[in-house]
PDB file of N, CA, C and O in Angstrom:
ATOM      1  N   MET A   1      72.037  90.593 293.393  1.00  0.00           N
ATOM      2  CA  MET A   1      73.133  89.672 293.652  1.00  0.00           C
ATOM      3  C   MET A   1      73.555  88.943 292.368  1.00  0.00           C
ATOM      4  O   MET A   1      74.742  88.823 292.066  1.00  0.00           O
ATOM      5  N   TYR A   2      72.547  88.456 291.619  1.00  0.00           N
ATOM      6  CA  TYR A   2      72.857  87.731 290.386  1.00  0.00           C
ATOM      7  C   TYR A   2      73.522  88.628 289.344  1.00  0.00           C
ATOM      8  O   TYR A   2      74.379  88.176 288.585  1.00  0.00           O
ATOM      9  N   SER A   3      73.130  89.879 289.309  1.00  0.00           N
ATOM     10  CA  SER A   3      73.719  90.793 288.328  1.00  0.00           C
ATOM     11  C   SER A   3      75.200  91.050 288.642  1.00  0.00           C
ATOM     12  O   SER A   3      75.998  91.237 287.724  1.00  0.00           O
ATOM     13  N   ILE A   4      75.567  91.060 289.905  1.00  0.00           N
ATOM     14  CA  ILE A   4      76.966  91.247 290.279  1.00  0.00           C
ATOM     15  C   ILE A   4      77.787  90.019 289.873  1.00  0.00           C
ATOM     16  O   ILE A   4      78.889  90.151 289.340  1.00  0.00           O
ATOM     17  N   ILE A   5      77.248  88.839 290.125  1.00  0.00           N
ATOM     18  CA  ILE A   5      77.940  87.605 289.737  1.00  0.00           C
ATOM     19  C   ILE A   5      78.072  87.536 288.222  1.00  0.00           C
ATOM     20  O   ILE A   5      79.114  87.127 287.711  1.00  0.00           O
ATOM     21  N   ALA A   6      77.032  87.929 287.500  1.00  0.00           N
ATOM     22  CA  ALA A   6      77.070  87.914 286.037  1.00  0.00           C
ATOM     23  C   ALA A   6      78.111  88.905 285.508  1.00  0.00           C
ATOM     24  O   ALA A   6      78.808  88.616 284.535  1.00  0.00           O
ATOM     25  N   ALA A   7      78.215  90.060 286.143  1.00  0.00           N
ATOM     26  CA  ALA A   7      79.194  91.055 285.710  1.00  0.00           C
ATOM     27  C   ALA A   7      80.627  90.548 285.941  1.00  0.00           C
ATOM     28  O   ALA A   7      81.502  90.754 285.100  1.00  0.00           O
ATOM     29  N   VAL A   8      80.857  89.895 287.068  1.00  0.00           N
ATOM     30  CA  VAL A   8      82.184  89.346 287.351  1.00  0.00           C
ATOM     31  C   VAL A   8      82.513  88.222 286.362  1.00  0.00           C
ATOM     32  O   VAL A   8      83.642  88.123 285.882  1.00  0.00           O
ATOM     33  N   ALA A   9      81.529  87.382 286.063  1.00  0.00           N
ATOM     34  CA  ALA A   9      81.749  86.295 285.104  1.00  0.00           C
ATOM     35  C   ALA A   9      82.063  86.853 283.716  1.00  0.00           C
ATOM     36  O   ALA A   9      82.930  86.327 283.017  1.00  0.00           O
ATOM     37  N   GLU A  10      81.367  87.904 283.319  1.00  0.00           N
ATOM     38  CA  GLU A  10      81.618  88.528 282.024  1.00  0.00           C
ATOM     39  C   GLU A  10      83.019  89.143 281.971  1.00  0.00           C
ATOM     40  O   GLU A  10      83.706  89.049 280.954  1.00  0.00           O
ATOM     41  N   MET A  11      83.434  89.767 283.067  1.00  0.00           N
ATOM     42  CA  MET A  11      84.765  90.351 283.134  1.00  0.00           C
ATOM     43  C   MET A  11      85.837  89.253 283.032  1.00  0.00           C
ATOM     44  O   MET A  11      86.837  89.422 282.334  1.00  0.00           O
ATOM     45  N   GLU A  12      85.622  88.136 283.728  1.00  0.00           N
ATOM     46  CA  GLU A  12      86.566  87.023 283.662  1.00  0.00           C
ATOM     47  C   GLU A  12      86.661  86.478 282.251  1.00  0.00           C
ATOM     48  O   GLU A  12      87.752  86.150 281.785  1.00  0.00           O
ATOM     49  N   ARG A  13      85.537  86.377 281.569  1.00  0.00           N
ATOM     50  CA  ARG A  13      85.531  85.870 280.191  1.00  0.00           C
ATOM     51  C   ARG A  13      86.309  86.806 279.278  1.00  0.00           C
ATOM     52  O   ARG A  13      87.083  86.345 278.438  1.00  0.00           O
ATOM     53  N   GLU A  14      86.119  88.092 279.426  1.00  0.00           N
ATOM     54  CA  GLU A  14      86.848  89.066 278.609  1.00  0.00           C
ATOM     55  C   GLU A  14      88.352  88.980 278.875  1.00  0.00           C
ATOM     56  O   GLU A  14      89.155  89.080 277.948  1.00  0.00           O
ATOM     57  N   LEU A  15      88.729  88.795 280.135  1.00  0.00           N
ATOM     58  CA  LEU A  15      90.151  88.645 280.469  1.00  0.00           C
ATOM     59  C   LEU A  15      90.738  87.370 279.857  1.00  0.00           C
ATOM     60  O   LEU A  15      91.867  87.374 279.366  1.00  0.00           O
ATOM     61  N   LEU A  16      89.979  86.299 279.890  1.00  0.00           N
ATOM     62  CA  LEU A  16      90.425  85.045 279.305  1.00  0.00           C
ATOM     63  C   LEU A  16      90.647  85.191 277.798  1.00  0.00           C
ATOM     64  O   LEU A  16      91.654  84.725 277.266  1.00  0.00           O
ATOM     65  N   ILE A  17      89.710  85.832 277.124  1.00  0.00           N
ATOM     66  CA  ILE A  17      89.842  86.058 275.683  1.00  0.00           C
ATOM     67  C   ILE A  17      91.051  86.931 275.388  1.00  0.00           C
ATOM     68  O   ILE A  17      91.799  86.661 274.448  1.00  0.00           O
ATOM     69  N   GLU A  18      91.245  87.967 276.178  1.00  0.00           N
ATOM     70  CA  GLU A  18      92.386  88.868 275.980  1.00  0.00           C
ATOM     71  C   GLU A  18      93.710  88.127 276.166  1.00  0.00           C
ATOM     72  O   GLU A  18      94.633  88.295 275.369  1.00  0.00           O
ATOM     73  N   ARG A  19      93.806  87.304 277.220  1.00  0.00           N
ATOM     74  CA  ARG A  19      95.032  86.545 277.462  1.00  0.00           C
ATOM     75  C   ARG A  19      95.287  85.528 276.348  1.00  0.00           C
ATOM     76  O   ARG A  19      96.427  85.338 275.925  1.00  0.00           O
ATOM     77  N   THR A  20      94.239  84.888 275.882  1.00  0.00           N
ATOM     78  CA  THR A  20      94.382  83.919 274.795  1.00  0.00           C
ATOM     79  C   THR A  20      94.878  84.598 273.529  1.00  0.00           C
ATOM     80  O   THR A  20      95.803  84.104 272.884  1.00  0.00           O
ATOM     81  N   ASN A  21      94.284  85.711 273.171  1.00  0.00           N
ATOM     82  CA  ASN A  21      94.687  86.423 271.959  1.00  0.00           C
ATOM     83  C   ASN A  21      96.113  86.952 272.064  1.00  0.00           C
ATOM     84  O   ASN A  21      96.853  86.928 271.080  1.00  0.00           O
ATOM     85  N   SER A  22      96.505  87.425 273.233  1.00  0.00           N
ATOM     86  CA  SER A  22      97.874  87.918 273.370  1.00  0.00           C
ATOM     87  C   SER A  22      98.870  86.762 273.298  1.00  0.00           C
ATOM     88  O   SER A  22      99.966  86.927 272.763  1.00  0.00           O
ATOM     89  N   GLY A  23      98.505  85.601 273.828  1.00  0.00           N
ATOM     90  CA  GLY A  23      99.369  84.424 273.720  1.00  0.00           C
ATOM     91  C   GLY A  23      99.508  83.956 272.280  1.00  0.00           C
ATOM     92  O   GLY A  23     100.601  83.583 271.853  1.00  0.00           O
ATOM     93  N   LEU A  24      98.416  83.972 271.528  1.00  0.00           N
ATOM     94  CA  LEU A  24      98.483  83.601 270.112  1.00  0.00           C
ATOM     95  C   LEU A  24      99.339  84.592 269.333  1.00  0.00           C
ATOM     96  O   LEU A  24     100.124  84.193 268.473  1.00  0.00           O
ATOM     97  N   ALA A  25      99.193  85.867 269.627  1.00  0.00           N
ATOM     98  CA  ALA A  25      99.989  86.898 268.940  1.00  0.00           C
ATOM     99  C   ALA A  25     101.470  86.724 269.267  1.00  0.00           C
ATOM    100  O   ALA A  25     102.317  86.869 268.385  1.00  0.00           O
ATOM    101  N   ALA A  26     101.790  86.417 270.521  1.00  0.00           N
ATOM    102  CA  ALA A  26     103.189  86.204 270.900  1.00  0.00           C
ATOM    103  C   ALA A  26     103.757  84.983 270.181  1.00  0.00           C
ATOM    104  O   ALA A  26     104.915  84.990 269.763  1.00  0.00           O
ATOM    105  N   GLY A  27     102.953  83.945 270.038  1.00  0.00           N
ATOM    106  CA  GLY A  27     103.394  82.762 269.312  1.00  0.00           C
ATOM    107  C   GLY A  27     103.646  83.066 267.844  1.00  0.00           C
ATOM    108  O   GLY A  27     104.641  82.618 267.276  1.00  0.00           O
ATOM    109  N   ARG A  28     102.747  83.827 267.228  1.00  0.00           N
ATOM    110  CA  ARG A  28     102.939  84.216 265.827  1.00  0.00           C
ATOM    111  C   ARG A  28     104.202  85.052 265.655  1.00  0.00           C
ATOM    112  O   ARG A  28     104.901  84.924 264.649  1.00  0.00           O
ATOM    113  N   ALA A  29     104.497  85.912 266.637  1.00  0.00           N
ATOM    114  CA  ALA A  29     105.700  86.734 266.569  1.00  0.00           C
ATOM    115  C   ALA A  29     106.957  85.863 266.626  1.00  0.00           C
ATOM    116  O   ALA A  29     107.999  86.236 266.087  1.00  0.00           O
ATOM    117  N   ARG A  30     106.856  84.695 267.283  1.00  0.00           N
ATOM    118  CA  ARG A  30     107.992  83.773 267.344  1.00  0.00           C
ATOM    119  C   ARG A  30     108.008  82.820 266.153  1.00  0.00           C
ATOM    120  O   ARG A  30     108.866  81.941 266.071  1.00  0.00           O
ATOM    121  N   GLY A  31     107.063  82.993 265.228  1.00  0.00           N
ATOM    122  CA  GLY A  31     107.046  82.174 264.022  1.00  0.00           C
ATOM    123  C   GLY A  31     106.228  80.907 264.128  1.00  0.00           C
ATOM    124  O   GLY A  31     106.348  80.027 263.275  1.00  0.00           O
ATOM    125  N   ARG A  32     105.406  80.791 265.143  1.00  0.00           N
ATOM    126  CA  ARG A  32     104.582  79.595 265.311  1.00  0.00           C
ATOM    127  C   ARG A  32     103.275  79.761 264.555  1.00  0.00           C
ATOM    128  O   ARG A  32     102.765  80.871 264.405  1.00  0.00           O
ATOM    129  N   LYS A  33     102.744  78.652 264.084  1.00  0.00           N
ATOM    130  CA  LYS A  33     101.435  78.649 263.431  1.00  0.00           C
ATOM    131  C   LYS A  33     100.492  77.800 264.261  1.00  0.00           C
ATOM    132  O   LYS A  33     100.930  76.915 264.996  1.00  0.00           O
ATOM    133  N   GLY A  34      99.228  78.058 264.150  1.00  0.00           N
ATOM    134  CA  GLY A  34      98.248  77.258 264.866  1.00  0.00           C
ATOM    135  C   GLY A  34      97.752  76.123 263.994  1.00  0.00           C
ATOM    136  O   GLY A  34      98.059  76.065 262.803  1.00  0.00           O
ATOM    137  N   GLY A  35      96.993  75.232 264.581  1.00  0.00           N
ATOM    138  CA  GLY A  35      96.378  74.142 263.845  1.00  0.00           C
ATOM    139  C   GLY A  35      97.247  72.902 263.778  1.00  0.00           C
ATOM    140  O   GLY A  35      98.396  72.882 264.220  1.00  0.00           O
ATOM    141  N   ARG A  36      96.652  71.874 263.209  1.00  0.00           N
ATOM    142  CA  ARG A  36      97.360  70.606 263.068  1.00  0.00           C
ATOM    143  C   ARG A  36      98.381  70.689 261.957  1.00  0.00           C
ATOM    144  O   ARG A  36      98.252  71.481 261.024  1.00  0.00           O
ATOM    145  N   LYS A  37      99.393  69.859 262.076  1.00  0.00           N
ATOM    146  CA  LYS A  37     100.376  69.763 261.007  1.00  0.00           C
ATOM    147  C   LYS A  37      99.749  69.008 259.842  1.00  0.00           C
ATOM    148  O   LYS A  37      98.867  68.169 260.019  1.00  0.00           O
ATOM    149  N   ARG A  38     100.227  69.328 258.663  1.00  0.00           N
ATOM    150  CA  ARG A  38      99.721  68.700 257.454  1.00  0.00           C
ATOM    151  C   ARG A  38     100.065  67.211 257.490  1.00  0.00           C
ATOM    152  O   ARG A  38     101.224  66.845 257.685  1.00  0.00           O
ATOM    153  N   GLU A  39      99.072  66.363 257.305  1.00  0.00           N
ATOM    154  CA  GLU A  39      99.265  64.929 257.394  1.00  0.00           C
ATOM    155  C   GLU A  39      99.851  64.358 256.101  1.00  0.00           C
ATOM    156  O   GLU A  39     100.488  63.305 256.110  1.00  0.00           O
ATOM    157  N   PHE A  40      99.635  65.046 255.019  1.00  0.00           N
ATOM    158  CA  PHE A  40      99.945  64.549 253.691  1.00  0.00           C
ATOM    159  C   PHE A  40     100.745  65.619 252.969  1.00  0.00           C
ATOM    160  O   PHE A  40     100.211  66.698 252.710  1.00  0.00           O
ATOM    161  N   SER A  41     101.996  65.366 252.636  1.00  0.00           N
ATOM    162  CA  SER A  41     102.828  66.366 251.960  1.00  0.00           C
ATOM    163  C   SER A  41     102.352  66.546 250.517  1.00  0.00           C
ATOM    164  O   SER A  41     101.630  65.703 249.984  1.00  0.00           O
ATOM    165  N   HIS A  42     102.760  67.642 249.898  1.00  0.00           N
ATOM    166  CA  HIS A  42     102.370  67.909 248.511  1.00  0.00           C
ATOM    167  C   HIS A  42     102.878  66.814 247.582  1.00  0.00           C
ATOM    168  O   HIS A  42     102.168  66.398 246.668  1.00  0.00           O
ATOM    169  N   ALA A  43     104.107  66.344 247.811  1.00  0.00           N
ATOM    170  CA  ALA A  43     104.672  65.282 246.974  1.00  0.00           C
ATOM    171  C   ALA A  43     103.876  63.985 247.136  1.00  0.00           C
ATOM    172  O   ALA A  43     103.622  63.287 246.154  1.00  0.00           O
ATOM    173  N   ALA A  44     103.488  63.665 248.354  1.00  0.00           N
ATOM    174  CA  ALA A  44     102.712  62.447 248.594  1.00  0.00           C
ATOM    175  C   ALA A  44     101.342  62.545 247.945  1.00  0.00           C
ATOM    176  O   ALA A  44     100.822  61.552 247.435  1.00  0.00           O
ATOM    177  N   VAL A  45     100.752  63.738 247.961  1.00  0.00           N
ATOM    178  CA  VAL A  45      99.456  63.936 247.307  1.00  0.00           C
ATOM    179  C   VAL A  45      99.599  63.709 245.807  1.00  0.00           C
ATOM    180  O   VAL A  45      98.759  63.049 245.194  1.00  0.00           O
ATOM    181  N   ARG A  46     100.663  64.255 245.212  1.00  0.00           N
ATOM    182  CA  ARG A  46     100.867  64.072 243.772  1.00  0.00           C
ATOM    183  C   ARG A  46     101.081  62.598 243.427  1.00  0.00           C
ATOM    184  O   ARG A  46     100.543  62.115 242.430  1.00  0.00           O
ATOM    185  N   ARG A  47     101.863  61.875 244.241  1.00  0.00           N
ATOM    186  CA  ARG A  47     102.073  60.437 243.993  1.00  0.00           C
ATOM    187  C   ARG A  47     100.754  59.676 244.092  1.00  0.00           C
ATOM    188  O   ARG A  47     100.452  58.834 243.247  1.00  0.00           O
ATOM    189  N   ALA A  48      99.979  59.973 245.116  1.00  0.00           N
ATOM    190  CA  ALA A  48      98.696  59.291 245.291  1.00  0.00           C
ATOM    191  C   ALA A  48      97.749  59.631 244.139  1.00  0.00           C
ATOM    192  O   ALA A  48      97.035  58.758 243.645  1.00  0.00           O
ATOM    193  N   GLN A  49      97.743  60.885 243.715  1.00  0.00           N
ATOM    194  CA  GLN A  49      96.879  61.292 242.605  1.00  0.00           C
ATOM    195  C   GLN A  49      97.285  60.563 241.323  1.00  0.00           C
ATOM    196  O   GLN A  49      96.422  60.123 240.564  1.00  0.00           O
ATOM    197  N   ASP A  50      98.594  60.432 241.076  1.00  0.00           N
ATOM    198  CA  ASP A  50      99.067  59.709 239.886  1.00  0.00           C
ATOM    199  C   ASP A  50      98.625  58.250 239.929  1.00  0.00           C
ATOM    200  O   ASP A  50      98.151  57.707 238.931  1.00  0.00           O
ATOM    201  N   ARG A  51      98.785  57.620 241.093  1.00  0.00           N
ATOM    202  CA  ARG A  51      98.360  56.219 241.237  1.00  0.00           C
ATOM    203  C   ARG A  51      96.864  56.083 241.023  1.00  0.00           C
ATOM    204  O   ARG A  51      96.407  55.127 240.396  1.00  0.00           O
ATOM    205  N   TYR A  52      96.100  57.033 241.540  1.00  0.00           N
ATOM    206  CA  TYR A  52      94.652  56.989 241.374  1.00  0.00           C
ATOM    207  C   TYR A  52      94.271  57.180 239.910  1.00  0.00           C
ATOM    208  O   TYR A  52      93.412  56.466 239.392  1.00  0.00           O
ATOM    209  N   ASP A  53      94.906  58.140 239.245  1.00  0.00           N
ATOM    210  CA  ASP A  53      94.591  58.419 237.839  1.00  0.00           C
ATOM    211  C   ASP A  53      94.936  57.234 236.941  1.00  0.00           C
ATOM    212  O   ASP A  53      94.217  56.966 235.979  1.00  0.00           O
ATOM    213  N   LYS A  54      96.017  56.525 237.236  1.00  0.00           N
ATOM    214  CA  LYS A  54      96.410  55.364 236.430  1.00  0.00           C
ATOM    215  C   LYS A  54      95.467  54.189 236.635  1.00  0.00           C
ATOM    216  O   LYS A  54      95.347  53.336 235.756  1.00  0.00           O
ATOM    217  N   GLY A  55      94.797  54.130 237.778  1.00  0.00           N
ATOM    218  CA  GLY A  55      93.851  53.057 238.061  1.00  0.00           C
ATOM    219  C   GLY A  55      94.512  51.729 238.389  1.00  0.00           C
ATOM    220  O   GLY A  55      93.866  50.682 238.323  1.00  0.00           O
ATOM    221  N   GLU A  56      95.778  51.760 238.737  1.00  0.00           N
ATOM    222  CA  GLU A  56      96.510  50.529 239.037  1.00  0.00           C
ATOM    223  C   GLU A  56      96.110  49.933 240.383  1.00  0.00           C
ATOM    224  O   GLU A  56      96.070  48.713 240.543  1.00  0.00           O
ATOM    225  N   LEU A  57      95.817  50.800 241.346  1.00  0.00           N
ATOM    226  CA  LEU A  57      95.536  50.363 242.709  1.00  0.00           C
ATOM    227  C   LEU A  57      94.180  50.895 243.155  1.00  0.00           C
ATOM    228  O   LEU A  57      93.685  51.895 242.637  1.00  0.00           O
ATOM    229  N   SER A  58      93.592  50.203 244.127  1.00  0.00           N
ATOM    230  CA  SER A  58      92.353  50.705 244.712  1.00  0.00           C
ATOM    231  C   SER A  58      92.672  51.842 245.687  1.00  0.00           C
ATOM    232  O   SER A  58      93.824  52.038 246.077  1.00  0.00           O
ATOM    233  N   VAL A  59      91.657  52.568 246.062  1.00  0.00           N
ATOM    234  CA  VAL A  59      91.842  53.671 246.998  1.00  0.00           C
ATOM    235  C   VAL A  59      92.356  53.143 248.331  1.00  0.00           C
ATOM    236  O   VAL A  59      93.194  53.783 248.966  1.00  0.00           O
ATOM    237  N   THR A  60      91.873  52.003 248.756  1.00  0.00           N
ATOM    238  CA  THR A  60      92.333  51.403 250.011  1.00  0.00           C
ATOM    239  C   THR A  60      93.822  51.085 249.946  1.00  0.00           C
ATOM    240  O   THR A  60      94.554  51.329 250.905  1.00  0.00           O
ATOM    241  N   GLU A  61      94.273  50.538 248.814  1.00  0.00           N
ATOM    242  CA  GLU A  61      95.689  50.207 248.670  1.00  0.00           C
ATOM    243  C   GLU A  61      96.557  51.462 248.612  1.00  0.00           C
ATOM    244  O   GLU A  61      97.641  51.499 249.196  1.00  0.00           O
ATOM    245  N   ILE A  62      96.085  52.477 247.918  1.00  0.00           N
ATOM    246  CA  ILE A  62      96.831  53.743 247.853  1.00  0.00           C
ATOM    247  C   ILE A  62      96.938  54.349 249.247  1.00  0.00           C
ATOM    248  O   ILE A  62      98.003  54.831 249.635  1.00  0.00           O
ATOM    249  N   ALA A  63      95.841  54.328 250.001  1.00  0.00           N
ATOM    250  CA  ALA A  63      95.846  54.879 251.358  1.00  0.00           C
ATOM    251  C   ALA A  63      96.812  54.109 252.247  1.00  0.00           C
ATOM    252  O   ALA A  63      97.526  54.704 253.054  1.00  0.00           O
ATOM    253  N   ARG A  64      96.836  52.791 252.101  1.00  0.00           N
ATOM    254  CA  ARG A  64      97.746  51.980 252.916  1.00  0.00           C
ATOM    255  C   ARG A  64      99.197  52.312 252.572  1.00  0.00           C
ATOM    256  O   ARG A  64     100.033  52.435 253.468  1.00  0.00           O
ATOM    257  N   LEU A  65      99.500  52.457 251.288  1.00  0.00           N
ATOM    258  CA  LEU A  65     100.867  52.811 250.884  1.00  0.00           C
ATOM    259  C   LEU A  65     101.259  54.203 251.373  1.00  0.00           C
ATOM    260  O   LEU A  65     102.408  54.434 251.749  1.00  0.00           O
ATOM    261  N   ALA A  66     100.310  55.118 251.365  1.00  0.00           N
ATOM    262  CA  ALA A  66     100.588  56.498 251.780  1.00  0.00           C
ATOM    263  C   ALA A  66     100.611  56.645 253.295  1.00  0.00           C
ATOM    264  O   ALA A  66     101.147  57.624 253.815  1.00  0.00           O
ATOM    265  N   GLY A  67     100.036  55.685 254.005  1.00  0.00           N
ATOM    266  CA  GLY A  67     100.026  55.746 255.466  1.00  0.00           C
ATOM    267  C   GLY A  67      98.963  56.670 256.030  1.00  0.00           C
ATOM    268  O   GLY A  67      99.133  57.237 257.109  1.00  0.00           O
ATOM    269  N   VAL A  68      97.855  56.823 255.291  1.00  0.00           N
ATOM    270  CA  VAL A  68      96.750  57.654 255.755  1.00  0.00           C
ATOM    271  C   VAL A  68      95.459  56.851 255.638  1.00  0.00           C
ATOM    272  O   VAL A  68      95.439  55.777 255.038  1.00  0.00           O
ATOM    273  N   SER A  69      94.395  57.375 256.210  1.00  0.00           N
ATOM    274  CA  SER A  69      93.109  56.706 256.098  1.00  0.00           C
ATOM    275  C   SER A  69      92.495  56.979 254.725  1.00  0.00           C
ATOM    276  O   SER A  69      92.902  57.901 254.019  1.00  0.00           O
ATOM    277  N   ARG A  70      91.517  56.164 254.364  1.00  0.00           N
ATOM    278  CA  ARG A  70      90.831  56.381 253.082  1.00  0.00           C
ATOM    279  C   ARG A  70      90.151  57.737 253.054  1.00  0.00           C
ATOM    280  O   ARG A  70      90.151  58.409 252.023  1.00  0.00           O
ATOM    281  N   GLN A  71      89.574  58.146 254.172  1.00  0.00           N
ATOM    282  CA  GLN A  71      88.886  59.432 254.221  1.00  0.00           C
ATOM    283  C   GLN A  71      89.850  60.578 253.951  1.00  0.00           C
ATOM    284  O   GLN A  71      89.516  61.516 253.226  1.00  0.00           O
ATOM    285  N   THR A  72      91.044  60.507 254.531  1.00  0.00           N
ATOM    286  CA  THR A  72      92.050  61.543 254.295  1.00  0.00           C
ATOM    287  C   THR A  72      92.449  61.549 252.830  1.00  0.00           C
ATOM    288  O   THR A  72      92.580  62.609 252.219  1.00  0.00           O
ATOM    289  N   LEU A  73      92.639  60.373 252.273  1.00  0.00           N
ATOM    290  CA  LEU A  73      93.015  60.279 250.860  1.00  0.00           C
ATOM    291  C   LEU A  73      91.936  60.873 249.973  1.00  0.00           C
ATOM    292  O   LEU A  73      92.240  61.632 249.052  1.00  0.00           O
ATOM    293  N   TYR A  74      90.682  60.539 250.238  1.00  0.00           N
ATOM    294  CA  TYR A  74      89.587  61.106 249.455  1.00  0.00           C
ATOM    295  C   TYR A  74      89.555  62.625 249.567  1.00  0.00           C
ATOM    296  O   TYR A  74      89.244  63.314 248.596  1.00  0.00           O
ATOM    297  N   TRP A  75      89.874  63.148 250.744  1.00  0.00           N
ATOM    298  CA  TRP A  75      89.843  64.604 250.923  1.00  0.00           C
ATOM    299  C   TRP A  75      90.871  65.270 250.018  1.00  0.00           C
ATOM    300  O   TRP A  75      90.619  66.346 249.476  1.00  0.00           O
ATOM    301  N   TYR A  76      92.027  64.635 249.852  1.00  0.00           N
ATOM    302  CA  TYR A  76      93.100  65.234 249.070  1.00  0.00           C
ATOM    303  C   TYR A  76      93.007  64.931 247.579  1.00  0.00           C
ATOM    304  O   TYR A  76      93.466  65.730 246.763  1.00  0.00           O
ATOM    305  N   LEU A  77      92.423  63.791 247.204  1.00  0.00           N
ATOM    306  CA  LEU A  77      92.380  63.424 245.793  1.00  0.00           C
ATOM    307  C   LEU A  77      91.434  64.323 245.012  1.00  0.00           C
ATOM    308  O   LEU A  77      90.418  64.793 245.523  1.00  0.00           O
ATOM    309  N   ASP A  78      91.800  64.542 243.764  1.00  0.00           N
ATOM    310  CA  ASP A  78      90.965  65.311 242.843  1.00  0.00           C
ATOM    311  C   ASP A  78      90.223  64.296 241.983  1.00  0.00           C
ATOM    312  O   ASP A  78      90.694  63.919 240.910  1.00  0.00           O
ATOM    313  N   ILE A  79      89.064  63.858 242.456  1.00  0.00           N
ATOM    314  CA  ILE A  79      88.357  62.781 241.791  1.00  0.00           C
ATOM    315  C   ILE A  79      87.540  63.291 240.609  1.00  0.00           C
ATOM    316  O   ILE A  79      87.495  62.631 239.571  1.00  0.00           O
ATOM    317  N   ALA A  80      86.910  64.421 240.736  1.00  0.00           N
ATOM    318  CA  ALA A  80      86.057  64.933 239.666  1.00  0.00           C
ATOM    319  C   ALA A  80      86.763  65.971 238.804  1.00  0.00           C
ATOM    320  O   ALA A  80      86.141  66.548 237.913  1.00  0.00           O
ATOM    321  N   GLY A  81      88.048  66.222 239.048  1.00  0.00           N
ATOM    322  CA  GLY A  81      88.770  67.210 238.261  1.00  0.00           C
ATOM    323  C   GLY A  81      88.417  68.640 238.621  1.00  0.00           C
ATOM    324  O   GLY A  81      88.639  69.555 237.828  1.00  0.00           O
ATOM    325  N   LYS A  82      87.867  68.841 239.817  1.00  0.00           N
ATOM    326  CA  LYS A  82      87.412  70.171 240.217  1.00  0.00           C
ATOM    327  C   LYS A  82      88.359  70.875 241.170  1.00  0.00           C
ATOM    328  O   LYS A  82      88.249  72.084 241.373  1.00  0.00           O
ATOM    329  N   ARG A  83      89.300  70.123 241.765  1.00  0.00           N
ATOM    330  CA  ARG A  83      90.150  70.695 242.807  1.00  0.00           C
ATOM    331  C   ARG A  83      91.603  70.576 242.455  1.00  0.00           C
ATOM    332  O   ARG A  83      92.010  69.713 241.678  1.00  0.00           O
ATOM    333  N   ASP A  84      92.375  71.454 243.037  1.00  0.00           N
ATOM    334  CA  ASP A  84      93.826  71.332 242.953  1.00  0.00           C
ATOM    335  C   ASP A  84      94.219  70.062 243.703  1.00  0.00           C
ATOM    336  O   ASP A  84      93.784  69.886 244.841  1.00  0.00           O
ATOM    337  N   PRO A  85      95.023  69.165 243.119  1.00  0.00           N
ATOM    338  CA  PRO A  85      95.355  67.922 243.790  1.00  0.00           C
ATOM    339  C   PRO A  85      96.187  68.089 245.053  1.00  0.00           C
ATOM    340  O   PRO A  85      96.336  67.129 245.809  1.00  0.00           O
ATOM    341  N   ALA A  86      96.727  69.260 245.303  1.00  0.00           N
ATOM    342  CA  ALA A  86      97.511  69.497 246.514  1.00  0.00           C
ATOM    343  C   ALA A  86      96.983  70.745 247.212  1.00  0.00           C
ATOM    344  O   ALA A  86      97.630  71.792 247.180  1.00  0.00           O
ATOM    345  N   PRO A  87      95.787  70.643 247.856  1.00  0.00           N
ATOM    346  CA  PRO A  87      95.221  71.831 248.497  1.00  0.00           C
ATOM    347  C   PRO A  87      96.083  72.289 249.663  1.00  0.00           C
ATOM    348  O   PRO A  87      96.723  71.485 250.341  1.00  0.00           O
ATOM    349  N   VAL A  88      96.084  73.568 249.875  1.00  0.00           N
ATOM    350  CA  VAL A  88      96.835  74.156 250.986  1.00  0.00           C
ATOM    351  C   VAL A  88      95.854  74.473 252.081  1.00  0.00           C
ATOM    352  O   VAL A  88      94.839  75.130 251.849  1.00  0.00           O
ATOM    353  N   LYS A  89      96.153  74.005 253.282  1.00  0.00           N
ATOM    354  CA  LYS A  89      95.268  74.285 254.421  1.00  0.00           C
ATOM    355  C   LYS A  89      95.621  75.585 255.067  1.00  0.00           C
ATOM    356  O   LYS A  89      94.982  75.984 256.041  1.00  0.00           O
TER     357      LYS A  89
END
């Protein structure tokens, strides 16, 4: 009895995955992308990076001016010179 229920559950899971993938493919065909929208534009990242490099403002003040959290700002800033200041997600 349990093996029959398990087989039906497995079949349902496979159908769910198939429907999800076909829906994503249909969305891509219509030009849609998945994921969150970029919170910080490339131009805003460059402005924030310039302000940070000049040392005129604190990170908190730069984040407030940019309208993002400090954590988001830190993610985008190139603090150690190791990253592109405008990463593409």
